[in-house]
C-alpha positions as a printed Julia matrix, in Angstrom:
220×3 Matrix{Float64}:
  -5.47    3.59   14.05
  -3.21    4.74   15.96
   0.69    4.03   14.6
   1.01    2.57   17.91
  -1.63    0.28   18.26
  -1.48   -3.66   17.79
  -1.91   -5.38   14.21
  -1.89   -8.79   15.21
  -4.32  -11.07   13.76
  -5.49  -10.75   10.18
  -5.67   -7.44    9.02
  -8.93   -5.82    6.99
  -8.1    -3.46    4.21
  -9.65   -0.57    5.92
  -6.85   -1.54    8.96
  -4.01   -1.24    6.44
  -5.3     2.05    5.13
  -5.52    3.49    7.85
  -2.62    3.03    9.89
  -0.55    6.23    8.28
  -1.31    8.48    5.87
   0.85    7.13    3.13
   1.7     3.22    2.26
   5.82    3.17    1.03
   5.71    1.41   -2.2
   8.98   -0.11   -2.37
  11.45   -1.86   -5.14
  14.5    -4.23   -3.68
  16.47   -6.48   -5.39
  18.89   -6.65   -1.96
  17.84   -8.75    1.48
  20.06   -7.2     3.56
  19.25   -3.61    2.12
  15.35   -4.97    2.72
  15.52   -5.43    6.36
  17.55   -2.19    6.56
  15.12    0.06    4.78
  12.3    -1.4     6.8
  13.88   -0.83   10.17
  14.02    2.79    8.63
  10.78    2.99    7.86
   9.21    1.63   11.21
  11.24    4.21   13.13
   9.87    6.97   11.07
   6.46    5.6    12.28
   5.52    3.92    8.96
   4.91    0.4     8.92
   2.45   -1.19    6.83
   5.15   -1.45    4.11
   4.14   -2.31    0.69
   7.0    -4.53   -1.33
   6.16   -4.88   -5.15
   6.84   -7.94   -7.26
   8.91   -5.98   -9.97
  12.1    -8.15   -8.63
  12.88  -11.97   -8.67
  14.36  -10.97   -5.05
  10.78   -9.23   -4.03
   9.64  -12.39   -2.03
  12.64  -13.3    -0.27
  12.91   -9.43    0.9
   9.1   -10.01    1.97
  10.67  -13.26    3.94
  13.34  -11.44    5.13
  11.75   -8.47    7.18
   8.86  -10.47    8.23
  11.38  -11.99   10.1
  13.99   -9.63   11.4
  11.48   -6.63   11.28
   8.7    -7.87   13.37
   7.29   -4.57   14.08
   7.03   -3.9    10.2
   3.57   -4.96    8.44
   4.7    -6.44    5.32
   2.5    -6.44    2.34
   2.88   -7.62   -1.43
   2.41   -5.07   -4.21
   2.13   -5.84   -7.98
   0.19   -9.31   -7.38
  -1.3    -9.92  -10.77
  -2.3   -13.57  -10.65
  -3.57  -16.31   -8.15
  -0.26  -17.89   -7.84
   1.69  -14.17   -7.29
  -0.89  -14.33   -4.25
  -0.37  -17.38   -2.63
   3.17  -17.0    -3.21
   3.12  -13.9    -1.4
   1.05  -15.74    1.58
   4.24  -18.37    1.99
   6.55  -15.38    2.03
   4.74  -14.05    5.06
   2.69  -10.9     3.49
  -0.21  -10.09    5.94
  -1.58   -7.52    2.74
  -1.98   -7.44   -1.03
  -1.86   -4.78   -3.39
  -2.52   -5.34   -6.85
  -2.43   -2.64  -10.36
  -5.9    -3.81  -10.97
  -8.64   -6.4   -10.45
  -9.87   -9.72  -11.17
 -12.06  -12.72   -9.56
  -9.39  -15.21   -9.59
  -6.86  -12.62   -7.37
  -9.65  -11.88   -5.13
 -10.92  -15.41   -4.62
  -6.8   -16.19   -3.89
  -6.54  -13.65   -1.52
  -9.93  -14.43    0.35
  -8.28  -18.07    0.37
  -5.35  -16.91    2.34
  -7.03  -14.66    4.36
  -5.32  -11.76    3.29
  -6.93   -8.1     2.65
  -6.7    -7.2    -0.82
  -6.62   -3.24   -2.11
  -7.67   -4.03   -5.49
  -6.29   -1.31   -8.92
  -9.27    0.36  -10.62
  -9.82    3.0   -12.75
 -12.94    3.55  -14.43
 -16.54    3.07  -12.81
 -16.76   -0.78  -14.31
 -13.87   -1.97  -12.29
 -15.01   -0.58   -8.89
 -18.18   -2.0    -9.96
 -16.63   -5.53  -10.4
 -14.61   -5.28   -7.34
 -17.73   -4.34   -5.11
 -19.76   -7.72   -6.39
 -16.82   -9.42   -4.89
 -17.12   -7.28   -1.78
 -14.41   -5.0    -1.64
 -15.33   -1.63   -0.86
 -11.64    0.06    0.44
  -9.65   -0.19   -3.35
  -6.66    1.77   -4.96
  -7.28    4.28   -7.79
  -4.2     3.84   -9.81
  -2.76    5.42  -12.27
  -3.97    7.94   -9.9
  -2.71   10.88  -11.9
  -2.62    9.59  -14.88
  -6.43    8.42  -14.6
  -8.01   11.62  -13.47
  -6.2    12.52  -10.23
  -8.39   14.41   -7.07
 -11.07   15.48   -9.84
 -12.05   11.78  -10.65
 -12.17   11.09   -6.97
 -14.41   13.71   -6.72
 -16.35   12.76   -9.6
 -16.46    9.1    -8.15
 -17.69   10.45   -4.33
 -21.47   10.52   -5.75
 -22.06    7.22   -7.3
 -19.72    5.68   -5.06
 -20.01    7.34   -1.9
 -19.45    4.22   -0.2
 -16.54    3.35   -1.41
 -12.82    4.54    0.17
  -9.56    4.83   -1.82
  -6.4     4.45   -1.74
  -4.63    6.82   -4.78
  -1.35    5.78   -6.39
   0.75    6.39   -9.38
   2.02    9.9    -9.58
   1.28   10.51   -6.01
   4.09   12.67   -4.6
   4.95   14.88   -1.29
   4.11   17.83   -3.69
   0.41   16.5    -4.2
  -0.42   14.04   -1.51
  -1.96   16.47    0.76
  -4.8    17.21   -1.84
  -5.52   13.73   -2.12
  -5.75   13.07    1.69
  -8.13   16.22    2.17
 -10.73   14.43   -0.08
 -13.5    12.19    2.21
 -13.23    8.99    0.36
  -9.74    9.01    0.65
  -8.14    7.52    3.6
  -4.16    7.38    2.65
  -2.52    7.32   -0.28
   0.65    5.07   -1.82
   3.72    6.34   -3.13
   7.46    5.75   -3.83
   8.99    9.17   -2.55
   9.75    7.62    0.88
  11.99    5.48   -0.91
  14.3     7.49   -2.96
  16.62    5.62   -5.04
  19.73    7.92   -4.26
  19.05    7.29   -0.5
  18.91    3.56   -1.04
  22.39    3.17   -2.74
  24.09    5.15   -0.39
  22.5     3.5     2.4
  20.91    7.07    4.03
  18.42    5.24    6.1
  18.2     8.73    8.1
  16.81   10.33    5.19
  14.24    7.61    5.18
  13.28    7.88    8.3
  12.75   11.51    8.25
  10.75   11.09    4.83
   8.65    8.84    7.48
   8.32   11.19    9.91
   6.87   13.68    7.55
   4.64   11.72    6.25
   3.13   10.61    9.03
   2.31   14.31    9.9
   0.36   14.42    6.86
  -3.41   15.71    7.51
  -6.17   13.48    5.73
  -9.87   14.0     6.33
 -10.87   10.33    5.93
  -9.23    7.88    9.04
């Protein structure tokens, strides 16, 4: 998808994945910082933002970005229960990312009209997600679970599945993942380094986003 294309209305998981080569995995504790960070990423061409539910302030940060940065498309990560999914929908999230998959999380996302990228690390988990109609999946933790070699192996039995590897993906190995025919995008935290957040170095984050947008990928 062209990064300038309209993303109003209901999204699909594939649209979320296609928008740019990298989905930033974001941990936030400050609402003001959340808005400034979102603006910096959007300025660099990255608008699909995964704000993880790893802090007590995460939902408030999602709400603030939705309210203050309409150019961003805010998703919620680290969603582990149906209650999490429902809370994210109430906060204004447009998509959901989970570290694993359960039927109840999948049903809650369907009920809320939210596309879901569930985490999988085994063939059985892929099959469970497929049984519920999901074919765009997050490979997590990517490096620890086999890296590019595992995705290559899955290309045979799961040729109809498209992946977003996350976990151990960095600026140095992202291109290797993106060169695979079953990888649409990657997820990573390197676009939002803690030091840049602490110092308010938004120009650095915008530059990192620009670099990420230029990463080549085989499947888009």
